[in-house]
N, C-alpha and C positions, 0 to 999 in steps of 0.2 A: 695888686693889693690896695686896699683903702686904708689910708692913715687916719689918725685922729678919730678913732672909732666912738669915743665918748661924744664928741661934737656931733657926728653923723647920728648917732643914737638918740640924742637930744632933739636934733632936728626932726627925726622921723616921729618921735613921740609928739612933738609939737604939731606936726602935720596930721597926726591921728586925732589929736585933740581938736584941731581946726574942723575935720570931718564930722566928729561927733557934735560940735556946736552947731554946724550947718544942719545936720540931721535933726537935732532938737528943735532948731528955730522953725523948721517946716513940718514938725510932726502932725500938726492939726489941719494941714492944707489938702487933705484928701486926693481928689482926682488929679489936680495939677502938681502935686508934690514932686513927682519924678522930674518935671520940667524945670521946677525951681531948684532942685538939688543939682541937676546938671548945669544950670546956668551959673550958680553960685560956686560949685566946684570948679568949673571952667575958669572962672574969674580968679579964684584963689590960686590955682596952679599957674595961670598965666603970669600973675604977679611974682610968684616964687621963681618961675623960670627966668623971667626978665631980670629979677634981682640977682639971679645967679650968674648973669652975664651972657645969656643966650642971645645971639644975633639974628635968629630966624624971625620971619615976620609973624605977626599973631595969627594969621590965617594958616601958615605952615604949622605952627605949634598946635593950633586947634585941630588940624587935620590929623597929626601924628598922635594926639592924645584923645580923640573923640571916642574911640572905642573903650579905652581904659576908663575914661570919665563916666560913660554910660554903665559900664559894669560897676564901678564904685557907687553910683547913684542907685542901682538896683540892689547892691548889697546893703546900703544904708536904708532903703525902703524896707527891705525884708527884715533887717535888725529892728527897725521902728515898729513894723507890723507884729513882730514876735514880743516886743517889749510892751506895747500898749493894746495889742489885741485888735488892731484895725487893719 
């Protein structure tokens, strides 16, 4: 069971807001937008995980999250394309 649900819900909402802000930052970057999204999402999540106390190396964290980060970036790209028609 997860305790302190209000705290965790707030953290999750903040992370969603961070993803949206990153997507909006790169909405006009065309062909290299995916790479920019991946790079910034990786940095965001790496910072969050390290602050959480994870002791894995940055390389190991990147290896574990690379597929998820790529999927998140594709999802944000799709959302942007639907939103701005590009």
